[in-house]
N, C-alpha and C positions, 0 to 999 in steps of 0.2 A: 600532678605537676608543682604547681604552684606549694603544696604541702611539704612536699618534699625538698624544693628549694627554700623554702623559709624554714625548715628545720635544721639545714647544712648551714645557711647564714647563722641560725641561733647557736649554735654548735662552735663553729668558728669564732664568736664574739664570746663564748663562754670560756671557752678553751684560749682564747688569746687574754683576758680578764684574769685566768688562771697562771699564767704565764707570767704576767705584768705583778701580779700580786708577790710571786715567789722569786722574783728577781734581787738578787744582792745591792741592787741600785735605787732598793723602796728607801726614800728619805731616812727614817729609823733605823734601819737596819744599815745603811750606810754612815750614819753618825754615829753610832753605837762603832762600827769600825774603826771611824776617824779619831775615835775616842783612845780604842786599843792600840793605834797608832801610836798617837801622843804618850802613851804611856810605854809603849814598845821604846819610844825615841830615847824618855825618861831614864827608862831603868836598862837601858843598853841592850834587852832583848832582840839580839842580832836573828834567831832562829824566828821566830815568827817574822821579823820583816822581811829576812829571805824569801819567805812564802810569800807575803804583801806585795813587794816592790814588783813591777813588771821588770822583763831583763834591759828593758830598754828606758826604765827610768834615769829621771833629770830631777834635778832641786837647783834650780836659780837662787842664791841666796841675797840680800840686800845690796839691792842695786848692784847687780852681777858682780859683786864684791868676790863669789865663790860661788864656782860652778860642781855640782858632786853627781857623779853617776852611781848606780848601784853598790859598784864595788867598794868606792871611796867613802861611802857613806856607812856601811855596814865597817870598813876598816876604823874609823875613826869613832864611831859608837863604843866598839871592844877598849878603848882606854878609858879609866875610871875617870877621869879628870873632866870628859865631855860628859858626863851623866849631872842630869840635872837635880835639883830638889826637886821642883814639882812643874809643871807644864798643865796648863788648861785652857781648852779654846772655848770660846763662847762670840755671844752676836753672830751665828750661823746662819748664812742662806745657801739654799739648797739649789742647784738647777738642774736639768738633765734634758738630754738631748738623745735619743735612741738608746744605742749600749754604754754612754760618754755619759757621765755624770760631774759635776763642779760643788764645790763644798768653799763656799769663802768667807773669811772671817779676821778675828783678831782671836791672838796665840797668845797669851802670859806666861815667860818663863823666867825660872827664878832659879839662879845659879849659885853655887857656893864661891866665894872669895877665897882668895891664896890660904886666909887664914882661916880656914875650914871651919867658924865660926859663925861669919855674916853672910849676907847672900846682897845679891843684885837681883833687879826684877828689869826685864825688855820685855817688850808687846811688840809685835810682828802682825801686819796686815799677811795674811795667808791666800793663798789659793791653790787648792790641791783638786789634781784629776784623776780620778776615777774611772777604769773600763772594764767591761764585764767580757768575759772571756770564758765561754764553754762551763757557766753559772758559777764562775769565781769572779768575786772584782779584784783587779788589781791596781793599783797605786802608778799612775803613769809619769804624772810631774807633779813637782811642787814650785812655785814660787812665792818668795818671803821677801819682806820689807820693812826694818824696821820703824816703828813709829814714836816709840818712845824710850827710856830705858832711863832708871833710878841714879845712874851713873851722871846721869846731864849730855851724853853724847849723842 
């Protein structure tokens, strides 16, 4: 009886470790997915974003100066002038609890000036909240705050 109980516990622990290893909320997998998110924002890849963003998605921008839903963000990104020259995240910290993970860090965004030849850079502190649903990671919420700009604002 003790052997059966021991084997059952061992199998449960093993199955749990396999499930955790295969989750999309693994630090490396999620960081890679988040880089794809940044690239999709840069290029206006609304097909990728439509799949990644949860239906309840919400983005609170700099000091709540703008709030966007999934529909509003996808509509904005269809405008070529909204696409950045470059986006890159750095200094990323990973936090996880259950089926939720938060990435926190800095994002540097280069946007073209109206002359189309020069660009300006802004740096934002961000928090992005991902939730695992049915084996897929969905981006539920983003909050950003500008911490620096080459424009001096």
